[in-house]
N, C-alpha and C positions, 0 to 999 in steps of 0.2 A: 552231978553225976545222974543218971539217968537210964535203968533198967531197960532191955528190951528183948529180940527174939532171936535167934540165930536160924536162915533160912537156908544158907549153904556156907560149907568150912572148904579148904581147900590149903596146899602148902602155902598159897600166898595171897589169901585175903579170906573175907569174911565177909557175906551183906546177910543185913540185918536191918529187921523195923524198929526204927528208935520213932521216941517222942518228943527228942531234944531234933533242935536244927543245927545242923551241923555243915557251913559253908564249905564248896567244892576246892579240894584241894587245902584244906585245911586238916593239922595231925592231932589227931584224937590218942586217948591213952582208951584201951579194952582191957577190963578184968573179963578175962575168960574163966568159969566154973566147969573144968573140962571133966570128964569122969574120974579120972588118976590123982586130980587136982587146980589147983587155981594156979592161973597165968596171968601174968600183966604183959601185954603188948602194947608199942607203938603203932599203930596205923594210918593211913592216908586217905580220904575222903578222895576216892575214883568217879562215883557217879551216885546220881539221887535220884530217885524217883516215888513222888511225895513223900510218904516216911519209909521207904524203903532203901537203906542204902549199902553202898558198896566201898568196901575196905581195903587196900591194899597194904600190906603188912610191912613194915620196915624197919624192924626191929634186930639185934644183933643175930650171928647165924647162935649162939647157945638159946636161945628160946626159939627160933624159925625152926631145931631140929625137934623140939618137944610136938610142936603143932606136926610137923611131918610127921613124929610116931606116930600121934594122934589117927592123921588122914590115913596113914598104912594101917594101924590098928583096926579098923572101923572098913578099911575096902576088904582086909583078909572076913570081919565076918561076915560081912555082906556076902564076901563069894562061897566061903563056908555051910552058912545058914539061911541063905536066900534071902537076909532080909539083916536087920542092926538085931544085935543084944541090946544096946544102950537104943532105949524107949524114945518114939518120936511121939509127940503130942500128935493127938486126931485133930484139937482143934486148933493149935498155933502151924504144924507144921514142923517146928522147930524141933532140933534133937535136945532132948528132956534133959539130959546131963552136961549139956552146953549152954552155961546162959552166959551171958554179957552186962556188961555195966559199960558204958563208954562218959566220959566227959572230956572236952575240950582241953590240950594242954598246956 
């Protein structure tokens, strides 16, 4: 298990900086600490550039609904307030309310 930083989060996947090497095509278990509670989701490694990984979610619809809701909530925050109420770290560029731990499945 390794901790990482989220870079981008969407309804279909997440981009993260990790110190663990995971091969392309590997399915990983991601523990996301979202602002409204933790979520564990499975994702396939689709891209890798040095320590930055692109994961595509491959989990059930019920888990994906939680991710969709959070993405919509963040989009509304950005539209209404011109930014995010969920703080973004100035040092990592990561959503501070979205922490990630990854392990090979």
